[in-house]
C-alpha positions in Angstrom: 173.7 141.8 137.2 171.9 143.8 139.8 172.2 147.0 137.8 170.4 145.7 134.7 167.7 144.1 136.8 167.2 147.3 138.6 166.9 149.2 135.4 164.4 146.7 134.0 162.3 147.0 137.1 162.3 150.7 136.6 160.6 150.4 133.2 156.9 150.7 132.7 154.9 147.5 133.0 154.0 147.4 129.2 157.7 147.9 128.3 158.7 145.1 130.6 156.0 142.8 129.1 157.1 143.7 125.6 160.8 143.1 126.6 159.8 139.8 128.2 157.9 138.7 125.1 160.8 139.7 122.8 163.3 137.9 125.0 161.2 134.7 125.1 160.7 134.8 121.3 164.4 135.5 120.8 165.4 132.6 123.0 162.9 130.3 121.2 164.0 131.5 117.7 167.7 131.2 118.6 167.1 127.6 119.9 165.2 126.6 116.8 167.8 128.3 114.5 170.7 126.6 116.2 169.0 123.3 116.2 168.1 123.7 112.5 171.7 124.6 111.6 173.2 121.7 113.5 170.7 119.2 112.0 171.3 120.6 108.5 175.1 120.4 109.1 174.9 116.8 110.2 172.7 115.8 107.3 175.0 117.5 104.7 178.1 116.0 106.2 176.5 112.6 106.4 175.4 112.9 102.7 178.9 114.0 101.7 180.6 111.2 103.5 178.2 108.6 102.1 178.9 110.0 98.6 182.6 109.6 99.2 182.2 106.1 100.4 180.1 105.2 97.4 182.5 106.8 94.9 184.4 104.2 92.9 187.3 105.2 90.6 187.5 103.0 87.5 190.5 100.6 87.5 191.6 101.8 84.0 191.9 105.3 85.2 193.9 104.2 88.3 196.3 102.1 86.1 196.8 105.0 83.7 197.4 107.4 86.6 199.9 105.0 88.1 201.6 104.6 84.8 201.7 108.4 84.4 203.4 108.7 87.8 205.9 106.1 86.6 206.6 108.3 83.5 205.2 105.5 81.4 202.2 107.2 79.8 200.8 110.6 79.1 198.6 112.5 81.5 195.2 110.8 82.1 192.1 112.9 82.2 190.5 113.6 85.6 187.8 111.2 86.6 185.4 113.6 88.1 185.0 117.3 88.3 185.7 118.6 91.8 187.0 115.2 92.9 190.7 114.8 93.9 192.2 111.4 93.4 195.6 110.4 94.5 197.4 107.1 94.9 199.5 106.2 97.9 202.1 103.4 97.9 203.4 101.5 100.9 206.3 104.0 101.4 203.9 106.9 101.6 204.6 108.1 98.0 201.9 110.1 96.3 200.7 109.8 92.7 198.4 112.7 91.7 197.5 114.8 88.7 199.6 117.9 88.4 196.4 120.1 88.4 195.4 118.9 91.9 197.1 119.8 95.2 198.6 117.0 97.1 197.0 115.9 100.3 199.4 114.9 103.1 199.5 111.2 103.8 198.3 110.3 107.3 199.2 107.2 109.3 195.7 105.9 108.8 196.2 106.1 105.1 199.3 104.0 105.4 197.4 101.5 107.5 195.0 101.0 104.6 198.0 100.4 102.2 199.4 97.9 104.6 196.1 96.2 104.9 195.8 97.2 108.6 192.5 98.9 108.0 189.8 98.4 105.4 189.2 102.1 104.8 189.4 105.4 106.6 187.5 108.7 106.4 189.1 111.8 107.7 189.7 115.5 107.2 192.9 117.0 105.8 194.3 120.2 104.4 196.0 120.0 101.0 199.2 121.9 100.0 197.1 124.9 98.8 195.6 125.2 102.2 192.1 123.9 101.2 190.3 121.9 103.7 189.3 118.5 102.3 187.3 115.5 103.3 189.2 112.3 102.4 188.1 108.7 102.0 191.0 106.2 101.5 190.5 102.5 100.5 192.9 99.8 99.1 193.4 99.1 95.4 195.8 97.1 93.2 197.5 98.8 90.2 198.8 96.7 87.3 201.3 97.5 84.5 202.0 95.3 81.6 204.7 92.8 82.4 204.7 93.5 86.1 203.0 92.1 89.2 200.0 94.0 90.7 201.1 96.6 93.2 199.3 97.2 96.5 198.2 100.8 96.7 195.6 103.0 98.4 193.5 105.5 96.6 192.3 108.7 98.4 189.2 110.3 97.1 188.7 113.8 98.4 186.2 116.6 98.1 186.5 120.2 99.3 184.9 120.8 102.7 183.6 124.1 101.2 180.9 122.1 99.5 179.3 121.8 102.9 180.7 124.8 104.7 179.5 127.4 102.1 175.8 126.2 102.2 176.0 126.1 106.0 177.4 129.6 106.1 174.7 130.9 103.8 172.1 129.1 106.0 173.5 130.7 109.1 173.2 134.2 107.7 169.6 133.4 106.5 168.7 132.1 109.9 170.3 135.1 111.6 168.3 137.5 109.4 165.1 135.6 109.9 165.7 135.4 113.6 166.3 139.2 113.8 163.2 139.9 111.9 161.3 137.5 114.1 162.6 139.1 117.3 161.8 142.6 116.1 158.3 141.5 115.0 157.8 139.7 118.4 158.8 142.9 120.2 156.3 144.9 118.3 153.7 142.3 118.8 154.5 142.1 122.5 154.2 145.9 122.8 150.8 145.8 121.0 149.6 142.9 123.2 150.8 144.7 126.3 149.0 147.9 125.3 145.8 146.0 124.5 145.9 143.8 127.6 146.8 146.6 130.0 144.2 149.0 128.7 141.8 148.0 131.5 144.6 148.5 134.0 145.2 152.0 132.5 141.5 152.7 133.0 141.7 151.5 136.5 144.8 153.6 137.1 143.0 156.7 135.7 140.0 156.0 137.9 142.1 155.6 141.0 144.0 158.8 140.2 140.7 160.6 139.6 139.3 159.3 143.0 142.6 160.4 144.8 142.5 163.8 143.1 138.7 164.6 143.4 137.5 162.2 146.1 134.7 161.3 143.7 133.6 157.8 144.7 130.9 157.6 142.1 133.4 156.5 139.4 132.8 153.1 138.0 134.9 151.0 135.6 133.2 149.1 132.8 133.5 145.4 133.3 134.0 143.1 130.3 134.6 139.4 130.4 135.4 137.1 133.2 139.2 137.3 133.4 141.5 138.7 136.1 141.2 142.2 134.8 137.4 142.0 135.0 137.7 140.7 138.6 140.0 143.5 139.5 137.5 146.0 138.0 134.6 144.5 139.9 136.6 144.6 143.1 137.4 148.3 142.5 133.8 149.1 141.8 132.7 147.2 144.9 135.4 149.0 147.0 134.4 152.5 145.7 130.7 151.7 146.4 131.5 150.5 149.9 133.6 153.6 150.5 130.9 155.8 149.2 128.3 154.1 151.4 130.7 154.4 154.4 131.3 158.1 153.7 127.5 158.7 153.4 126.9 156.9 156.7 129.7 158.8 158.3 128.2 162.1 157.1 124.8 161.0 158.2 126.1 160.0 161.6 127.8 163.3 162.1 124.6 165.2 161.0 122.4 163.1 163.2 124.8 163.4 166.1 124.9 167.2 165.7 121.1 167.3 165.6 120.7 165.1 168.7 123.4 167.0 170.6 121.9 170.4 169.8 118.8 169.9 171.9 120.4 169.0 175.3 123.3 171.4 174.7 120.8 174.2 174.0 118.8 173.4 177.1 121.9 173.0 179.2 123.3 176.3 177.9 120.0 178.1 178.8 119.9 176.7 182.3 123.6 177.6 182.9 123.0 181.1 181.6 120.1 181.5 184.0 122.2 180.4 186.9 125.1 182.7 185.8 122.8 185.7 185.3 121.4 185.1 188.8 124.9 185.3 190.3 125.8 188.3 188.2 122.7 190.4 188.9 122.4 189.3 192.5 118.8 188.3 192.0 118.3 185.0 193.7 116.3 182.3 192.0 113.5 180.9 194.2 114.6 177.7 196.0 112.0 175.6 194.2 112.9 177.0 190.8 116.6 176.6 191.5 116.1 173.1 192.6 114.1 172.3 189.4 116.8 174.1 187.4 119.6 172.0 188.9 117.6 168.9 188.3 117.2 169.8 184.7 120.9 170.5 184.4 121.7 167.1 185.9 119.2 165.4 183.6 120.7 167.1 180.6 124.3 166.2 181.7 123.2 162.5 182.1 121.5 162.5 178.7 124.7 164.0 177.1 126.9 161.4 178.8 124.6 158.6 177.6 124.5 160.0 174.1 128.3 160.4 173.9 128.7 156.8 175.1 126.3 155.6 172.5 128.2 157.5 169.8 131.5 156.1 170.9 130.0 152.6 170.7 128.7 153.2 167.2 131.9 154.9 166.0 133.7 151.5 166.3 133.8 149.8 162.9 131.5 146.8 162.5 134.6 144.7 161.5 136.6 145.7 164.6 137.4 143.2 167.3 134.4 143.4 169.7 136.6 142.4 172.6 137.5 139.0 174.2 134.6 136.6 173.9 133.7 134.6 177.0 131.3 131.9 178.0 128.7 133.8 180.1 125.4 133.0 181.7 122.7 134.9 179.8 120.2 134.3 182.6 122.5 136.0 185.1 122.9 139.0 182.8 119.1 139.2 182.4 118.7 139.0 186.1 121.1 141.9 186.7 119.4 143.9 184.0 116.1 143.3 185.6 117.4 144.8 188.9 118.5 147.9 187.2 115.1 148.1 185.3 113.2 147.9 188.6 115.1 150.9 189.9 114.1 152.9 186.8 110.5 151.9 186.9 109.6 151.3 190.5 105.9 151.6 189.8 106.0 148.8 187.2 105.7 145.0 187.8 108.5 143.0 186.2 108.0 139.3 185.9 110.8 136.9 185.0 111.1 133.3 183.9 114.8 132.7 183.3 116.0 129.2 182.3 119.7 128.7 182.3 121.5 129.5 179.0 125.1 130.0 178.4 126.4 131.9 175.4 129.8 133.1 174.0 129.9 136.9 173.9 131.5 140.0 175.3 130.0 140.4 178.8 129.8 144.2 179.0 128.4 144.7 175.5 125.8 141.9 176.0 124.7 143.3 179.4 124.3 146.8 177.9 122.2 145.3 175.0 119.8 143.6 177.5 119.6 146.7 179.6 118.7 148.8 176.6 115.9 146.4 175.6 114.5 146.5 179.2 114.9 150.3 179.3 112.7 150.6 176.2 110.1 148.3 177.7 110.1 150.4 181.0 110.0 153.7 179.1 106.9 152.8 177.0 105.0 150.9 179.7 102.0 152.8 181.2 102.1 153.6 185.0 101.3 150.4 187.0 101.9 148.3 183.9 103.7 144.9 183.6 106.8 143.9 181.8 107.2 140.1 181.1 110.7 138.7 180.7 111.1 135.1 179.6 114.4 133.2 178.7 113.8 129.8 177.2 116.4 127.8 175.2 118.4 130.8 174.1 115.4 133.0 173.2 115.0 136.1 175.5 111.6 137.7 175.1 110.8 141.1 176.7 107.1 142.1 176.4 105.6 145.4 177.5 102.0 146.5 177.5 102.5 150.0 176.1 101.1 151.6 173.0 103.1 149.4 170.7 104.8 150.3 167.5 102.9 150.8 164.2 103.7 148.3 161.6 104.9 151.0 159.1 107.5 152.0 161.7 108.9 148.6 162.5 111.4 148.5 159.6 113.1 151.6 161.0 113.4 150.7 164.7 117.1 149.6 164.3 118.3 152.6 162.3 120.6 155.0 164.0 118.9 158.1 165.6 115.5 157.0 164.4 112.7 157.7 166.9 109.0 157.2 166.4 106.9 160.4 166.6 105.3 159.2 169.8 108.7 158.9 171.5 110.3 162.2 170.5 109.2 163.8 173.7 110.8 161.1 175.8 114.5 161.0 176.8 116.8 159.0 174.6 119.0 159.3 171.6 117.5 156.8 169.2 120.7 154.8 169.3 119.8 152.1 171.9 118.3 149.5 169.5 121.0 150.1 166.9 123.6 149.2 169.6 121.5 146.2 170.6 121.2 144.9 167.1 125.0 145.3 166.5 125.9 143.5 169.7 123.5 140.6 169.1 124.8 140.1 165.5 128.5 140.1 166.7 127.5 137.3 169.2 126.1 135.3 166.3 122.4 135.9 167.2 119.5 137.9 165.9 116.9 140.3 167.3 113.3 140.9 166.3 110.8 143.6 167.3 107.1 142.9 166.7 103.6 143.8 168.0 102.6 141.7 171.0 99.2 139.9 171.1 96.7 142.1 173.0 98.8 145.3 172.6 102.3 146.4 173.4 105.6 145.4 171.9 107.6 142.1 172.1 111.4 142.2 171.6 113.0 138.7 171.0 116.7 138.1 171.2 118.0 134.7 170.0 121.5 133.7 170.8 123.3 130.3 170.1 124.4 128.5 173.2 123.7 125.7 175.6 121.8 125.1 178.8 125.0 124.1 180.5 128.5 125.6 180.4 131.1 123.8 178.5 133.5 121.6 180.5 136.7 123.2 181.7 139.8 122.1 179.7 142.1 119.7 181.7 145.0 121.3 183.4 148.4 120.7 181.8 
């Protein structure tokens, strides 16, 4: 059984569907044909038996037949064409026309003669080997000058009267069933080809994408069935893959562009130091100190840029790490301490109300630090940065030049930097990382012009002013 199933599974899908349809139709047609044959057989046999039960042989014919058997009269004519009539006496003797084959007497026939049964209906085979259907009932035969004799008369018809029509019907049903199965197989193949045409188109599209990596292929969608849903899903998948590939290519191009500047500067400074050692011409101490400071700054910028790229290289759907209940006000306070070190000449004010959120601690701290770093970077010397945390809304406001309204839609794009900030250190990835971290924590971020000048960054995170209670032990 395993072998045929394995061979069936190896067939193409349309062949399996056609075979399945043909098999289902064959089973249904066979069931209907068999049921039809048995119902017809039962009806014909019932009609034949009822005809035998209702057959009455005239008494005059029976008397003449009995007299003929007693060698008293000449041969009587047959009472009915195709009907066999024989008389049975109490000793089992048979009286029948010579042109009819005798039918063996059964014990049930004798029971009718002896008045032990009213009538019997049974099958028998005559001496010529013909299968007969026999109905036996009691009669009385009379002869002139003698008392009536108790006899039984058996009326029989050939079983072929029913068997031949049934045989013909069986062949007709078999022929019709065969034609039906072949037609069902052809119809199943046609239906499979028509129904699987969208699947063939989808297969060709997938093979084309695998062969050419062309993600612009789209499958026409017709209707609302499962094939249409599959086509829509494929189109959506290829569109997402194309967008992802474009973003990847753009990320690589932007990363290469951003890395080129610090690498070029670093290479120039290193070459100057190497040429000084090779030629023996010492660089003045002040110039050497400035050169080393530049190298250190470029290395720091490279390390920061690589870290930002690693953070952005992680898929958006990837697990951001274990989420914990953390105090946002404590993270903001720690970020303020680091911001004061980077802008010692600035005044940083803080109003931090308690607020607890569920997020990844390291990622959220880095996001808050990036926002404060931007505020410090764009604040004028001696300026003020105001930090307020109230009911889950962290507001960081600087008093710098601000961001033009036409540039606000681009501030969260990767590697985007405003024209006024291109001369300042940075990679243009900080706000992208901030937006991603805040979204993963279930919050949102907004950057807008502040009243009176400057920029206001607002981070909203769901949480509560108090930490949730600790679960009971055990």
